[in-house]
C-alpha positions in Angstrom: -7.2 -75.2 -2.0 -10.4 -73.2 -1.8 -10.3 -69.4 -1.7 -11.4 -69.3 1.9 -8.7 -71.7 2.9 -6.2 -69.6 1.0 -7.5 -66.5 2.8 -7.2 -68.2 6.2 -3.7 -69.4 5.5 -2.3 -66.2 4.1 -4.1 -63.3 5.8 -1.9 -60.2 5.3 -0.3 -59.3 8.6 -0.8 -55.6 8.1 -4.5 -56.0 7.5 -6.4 -54.5 10.4 -9.4 -56.8 10.2 -9.1 -60.3 11.7 -11.2 -62.8 9.8 -13.0 -65.6 11.8 -14.8 -68.6 10.5 -18.0 -66.7 10.0 -16.2 -64.1 7.9 -14.6 -66.8 5.8 -18.0 -68.4 5.3 -19.4 -65.0 4.2 -16.6 -64.6 1.8 -16.9 -68.1 0.3 -20.7 -67.7 -0.1 -20.5 -64.3 -1.6 -17.8 -65.4 -4.0 -20.1 -68.3 -5.1 -23.2 -66.1 -5.4 -22.9 -62.3 -4.9 -26.7 -62.1 -4.9 -27.3 -64.4 -2.0 -30.0 -62.9 0.3 -28.7 -61.7 3.6 -30.9 -64.0 5.7 -29.6 -67.1 3.8 -26.0 -65.8 4.1 -26.6 -65.2 7.9 -28.0 -68.7 8.4 -25.0 -70.3 6.5 -22.5 -68.2 8.5 -24.3 -69.0 11.8 -25.1 -65.3 12.5 -28.1 -63.1 13.1 -29.1 -61.3 10.0 -28.2 -57.9 11.4 -24.8 -59.1 12.6 -24.2 -60.7 9.1 -25.1 -57.4 7.4 -22.7 -55.5 9.6 -19.9 -58.0 8.9 -20.5 -57.6 5.1 -20.4 -53.8 5.5 -17.1 -54.1 7.5 -15.6 -56.4 4.9 -16.6 -53.8 2.1 -15.2 -50.8 4.1 -12.0 -52.6 4.9 -11.5 -53.4 1.2 -11.7 -57.2 1.6 -14.8 -57.2 -0.6 -14.1 -54.9 -3.6 -17.4 -55.4 -5.4 -20.0 -57.7 -6.9 -19.8 -58.7 -10.5 -22.0 -60.5 -13.0 -20.5 -63.7 -14.4 -21.0 -63.3 -18.2 -21.0 -66.0 -20.8 -18.9 -64.3 -23.4 -19.5 -67.1 -25.9 -23.3 -66.3 -25.6 -22.4 -62.8 -26.7 -20.6 -64.0 -29.8 -17.0 -63.9 -28.4 -15.7 -67.3 -29.3 -12.0 -66.8 -29.6 -9.9 -66.2 -26.4 -6.2 -65.7 -26.2 -3.4 -64.9 -23.8 -0.9 -62.5 -25.4 2.4 -61.9 -23.8 4.3 -58.7 -24.6 7.8 -57.5 -24.3 8.1 -53.8 -23.7 11.0 -51.8 -25.3 13.7 -50.9 -22.8 13.1 -47.2 -23.5 9.4 -47.6 -22.7 9.8 -49.5 -19.4 9.2 -46.3 -17.4 5.8 -46.1 -19.0 4.8 -49.7 -18.1 1.8 -48.9 -16.0 0.6 -46.3 -18.6 0.9 -49.0 -21.3 -1.0 -51.5 -19.1 -3.8 -49.0 -18.5 -4.0 -48.2 -22.3 -4.4 -51.9 -23.0 -7.0 -52.3 -20.2 -9.1 -49.7 -21.9 -9.5 -51.7 -25.1 -12.9 -53.4 -25.4 -11.3 -56.8 -26.3 -9.1 -56.9 -23.2 -10.5 -58.9 -20.3 -7.4 -58.8 -18.0 -4.0 -57.2 -18.0 -1.1 -58.6 -16.0 2.2 -56.8 -15.3 4.8 -59.5 -15.1 8.4 -60.2 -13.9 10.5 -62.6 -15.9 10.9 -63.1 -19.7 7.7 -61.1 -20.5 6.6 -57.7 -19.3 2.9 -57.8 -19.9 0.2 -60.4 -20.5 -3.3 -59.7 -21.7 -6.3 -61.9 -21.9 -8.5 -61.0 -24.8 -11.8 -62.1 -26.3 -12.7 -61.7 -30.0 -15.5 -63.0 -32.2 -13.2 -64.6 -34.7 -9.6 -65.4 -35.4 -9.6 -62.7 -38.1 -10.8 -60.2 -35.4 -8.0 -61.4 -33.1 -5.4 -61.0 -35.9 -6.7 -57.5 -36.6 -6.6 -56.6 -32.8 -2.9 -57.7 -32.6 -2.0 -55.8 -35.7 -3.8 -52.6 -34.8 -3.1 -52.4 -31.1 0.1 -54.4 -30.5 2.1 -54.7 -33.7 1.8 -51.0 -34.5 2.8 -49.9 -31.0 6.5 -48.8 -31.0 6.7 -49.5 -27.2 6.3 -53.2 -27.8 9.3 -55.2 -29.0 7.3 -58.4 -29.7 4.3 -60.4 -28.8 3.4 -64.0 -28.5 -0.3 -65.1 -28.8 -1.6 -68.3 -27.3 -5.1 -69.5 -28.0 -7.2 -70.5 -24.9 -9.4 -73.6 -25.6 -10.9 -73.8 -22.1 -10.8 -71.8 -18.9 -11.5 -73.6 -15.7 -12.2 -71.6 -12.5 -12.5 -72.7 -8.9 -16.1 -73.7 -8.2 -16.8 -74.6 -11.9 -18.3 -78.0 -12.6 -15.7 -80.4 -13.9 -15.0 -80.1 -17.6 -16.4 -82.9 -19.7 -14.0 -85.5 -20.9 -13.5 -85.7 -24.7 
């Protein structure tokens, strides 16, 4: 299911903005290329350029569009080791869960932080240059933190995202 189909199917009922097909096209196109020129975006959405610009501004003001981001190739920057690390938080530290998540988010190796329900409390997605650097990260920031009961590290070999070209078969 494409993101625009997901948006159409599950629009939050309390959201004050009603999205039509032109809005969904705008969202799909901006998600694929945040730098698309407004005149091209307008043409693809079937709108006049001024109307399209107003729609984009409304989508930003309403919070549907939170921002525009560069898609970085972390491997080109020398970050070749990726891992998902799940964390159990000590029972006495659970009232600080969001503080702990924010502390983790501030670390330069951390790409994403997830607050979970279930067997694990937190999960972080990290990028490091080497497995030695990953081990040092875990020891320095997770193993030494008294709020964390235990961690489990899983290496990520490939990360496929919607819209990516199919991964080559090996």
